[in-house]
C-alpha positions as CSV (number, residue, x, y, z in Angstrom):
1,M,52.0,22.8,42.4
2,N,54.3,26.0,41.4
3,K,54.6,26.9,38.1
4,I,56.8,29.0,36.1
5,K,56.5,30.5,32.6
6,L,59.3,30.9,30.3
7,D,59.1,33.0,26.7
8,T,61.3,30.6,24.1
9,E,61.3,29.8,20.4
10,S,60.7,27.2,18.8
11,Y,61.5,25.6,15.4
12,L,59.8,22.1,13.3
13,I,62.7,19.7,12.4
14,S,62.9,18.3,9.4
15,G,61.5,14.6,8.8
16,K,59.8,14.7,12.7
17,N,56.1,15.2,11.6
18,N,55.3,18.9,13.2
19,E,57.8,17.8,16.2
20,R,58.9,20.9,17.7
21,F,62.6,21.8,19.1
22,F,62.8,24.2,22.2
23,P,66.0,25.2,22.7
24,F,65.6,27.7,25.5
25,L,68.6,29.9,25.1
26,E,67.9,32.6,27.8
27,L,68.0,30.2,30.5
28,E,70.7,31.1,33.3
29,L,73.6,28.7,34.1
30,N,71.6,28.2,37.0
31,E,68.6,27.4,35.2
32,N,67.8,24.3,33.7
33,V,64.5,22.4,31.9
34,I,64.2,19.0,32.1
35,Y,62.5,17.4,29.3
36,E,60.4,14.1,29.9
37,N,59.8,12.1,26.6
38,D,61.7,15.4,24.9
39,I,58.6,17.7,25.6
40,P,60.0,20.2,28.3
41,K,58.2,19.7,31.3
42,Y,59.6,20.8,34.7
43,Y,62.2,23.6,35.6
44,L,65.3,23.6,37.8
45,S,67.2,26.9,39.4
46,F,70.0,26.9,42.1
47,S,71.4,30.3,43.2
48,D,74.1,30.6,46.5
49,D,71.2,29.7,48.4
50,L,70.0,26.3,48.2
51,K,66.9,26.7,49.7
52,S,65.8,28.4,46.6
53,A,65.8,25.2,45.2
54,H,63.0,23.9,46.6
55,G,64.1,21.7,49.0
56,I,65.9,19.6,47.2
57,G,69.1,21.5,46.0
58,N,71.1,19.7,49.1
59,W,70.5,16.2,48.1
60,I,71.1,17.3,44.3
61,M,74.1,18.9,45.4
62,A,75.4,16.0,47.2
63,D,74.8,13.5,44.7
64,L,76.7,15.8,42.1
65,E,79.3,15.5,44.2
66,K,79.4,11.6,44.4
67,N,79.1,11.8,40.5
68,G,81.5,14.0,39.5
69,H,79.2,17.4,39.0
70,N,77.3,15.8,36.0
71,L,73.8,16.9,36.3
72,R,72.9,15.4,33.0
73,D,73.9,11.9,34.6
74,L,71.9,12.7,37.9
75,I,68.9,14.1,35.9
76,V,68.9,10.7,33.9
77,E,69.3,8.6,36.7
78,L,66.4,10.2,38.7
79,G,64.0,10.1,36.1
80,N,65.2,6.3,35.6
81,K,64.6,5.6,39.2
82,L,61.2,7.4,38.5
83,N,60.4,5.2,35.1
84,L,60.4,8.3,33.3
85,N,62.7,9.3,30.3
86,W,64.1,12.8,31.7
87,D,67.2,14.7,30.3
88,I,68.2,18.3,30.5
89,F,68.6,18.4,26.9
90,S,66.2,17.4,24.4
91,S,67.0,14.8,21.2
92,N,64.8,16.7,19.3
93,V,67.9,18.3,17.0
94,G,68.0,18.0,13.3
95,N,67.7,20.1,10.3
96,Q,65.0,23.1,11.1
97,V,62.1,23.4,8.5
98,D,62.6,27.0,6.7
99,D,60.4,29.7,8.2
100,S,59.0,27.4,11.1
101,Y,60.3,29.9,13.7
102,Q,57.8,31.0,16.2
103,T,57.8,32.3,19.5
104,E,56.1,30.4,22.4
105,Q,55.5,30.8,26.0
106,V,56.1,27.1,27.8
107,E,54.8,26.4,31.1
108,L,56.5,24.3,33.4
109,E,56.3,22.7,36.7
110,I,58.8,24.1,39.5
111,L,60.9,20.8,40.2
112,T,60.4,20.5,44.4
113,D,60.8,17.8,46.7
114,K,56.9,17.4,47.0
115,T,56.8,17.5,43.2
116,I,59.4,14.5,42.9
117,E,57.1,12.8,46.1
118,K,54.0,13.5,43.8
119,I,55.1,11.8,40.8
120,K,56.1,9.0,42.9
121,R,52.6,8.3,44.7
122,H,51.9,8.6,41.0
123,Y,53.4,5.5,39.8
124,N,53.0,3.9,42.9
125,K,49.3,3.4,41.8
126,G,50.3,2.7,38.4
127,Y,49.4,5.1,36.2
128,N,51.2,6.6,33.1
129,S,52.0,10.3,33.1
């Protein structure tokens, strides 16, 4: 399983009982973080060479062509098919708690075709993540 560590910052959110918001402001245009249940979990990156998207680039691009190039809708739909709550945006937004900023290093699994197959096998056995 391939992983990547990203440096980011996080903030406590007012009224959310120690839940933190991870804004990932330093991502490039071709990089995305996939949140699962509002927790940053997967990393998806595209470049001019779709092979760099670890075997899923071509079919993601084909699906994006079909849905009007809306990556968020595609990721939400893929998560739904896997019985997971996925999004490329966190819903953990709100008023930040003063003086709650902290730098963080978050480890994300690189989303590949093998990762998706592993998730499918995991859920076919009836486990929860």
